[in-house]
N, C-alpha and C positions, 0 to 999 in steps of 0.2 A: 409801494409796489416797485418803484424804480430801484430801491435799495436791494430788493430780491433779485432783480435782473443783473445788477452789478455783481452780486455775490456769485450768481450762476456763471457769469462771464469770467469772473476771476477763477472759478473752479475749472472751467474749460481751459483757460490759459495755463493754469497750474498742471493740468493733466497733459497738455501738449508739451510743456516744458519737461515734465517727468519722462515722457516717452522719448523726447530728444536726448535727454541725459542717459536713458537706458540704451538707446541706439549708439551714442558716442562711447559709452562704457564698453559695450559689446565689441564695437569696432576697435577700440584700444586693446581689448583682450586678444582679438584676432591678430592684430599687428604684432603685439608682444609675443604671441605664440609663434608667428612666422620668424621673428628675429631669433627666438630661442632655438628653433629648429635649424636655422641657418648657422647659428653659432655652434650648435652641436655638430653639424656637418663639417664645419671648418676645423673644429677640434679633432674630429675623427680623421680628417684628411691630414692634419698636422701630425697626429700620432702615427698614422700609417706611413707617412713619408719619413718621419723620424726613425721608424724601425727599419725601413728599407734603404733610404738614401741618407738620412741625417740632416737634410737641409731643404728648405722651400724657397722659391723665388720671392723676394720681398715685394715685387710688383704684382704678380698674378697668382701667387701661392701654389704654383705647380711644382712638382718635385724637380730639383736640379739634377743634372746628369754630369758625372765626372767624365772629362775628356782629356786626352793627352795630346798636346800640341807643342812640337819643338822642344820636348823635354820638360814642359811645364804641365802640371795637373791643374786644370781649370774646371770650375763648376759652372755649367752653362744651363740656361733655361731653353728648352726646345720650343716653348710657346712664343716668347717675345725676344729671344736672341740675346739676352743679357749674359754677361760673364763675370765671374767673381774669382778672386785669388785669395788664398789664405796668407797669413803674414810670412811664412817661410817661402812660399812661391813668389811673393812680391819682392822679398829681399834677394832671391835668386835672380829674378828678372832685372832688378836694379844693378846687381853685380855684373850681369852680362852687358848692360848698357854703358858701363863705365869704361 
């Protein structure tokens, strides 16, 4: 009789474990789907920005804006205030400083 009780207890534990595994698998699928959607949104933002501006901020991924300051063309981020120069602009700036 006690052997039957043990087998029934084992079956209940197996059922609980299977339900936990199903829940974890469903949660993993949901998280992966969220990541895929976020990745798709970022890819869409990158392609849209590449078409319009050509560059994104490496920190916040917002489109960079071209600004002209003292004869230099600077790509700047309106969100975090970062600024970037291309190689030609950097050489021009270094020539001015000499």
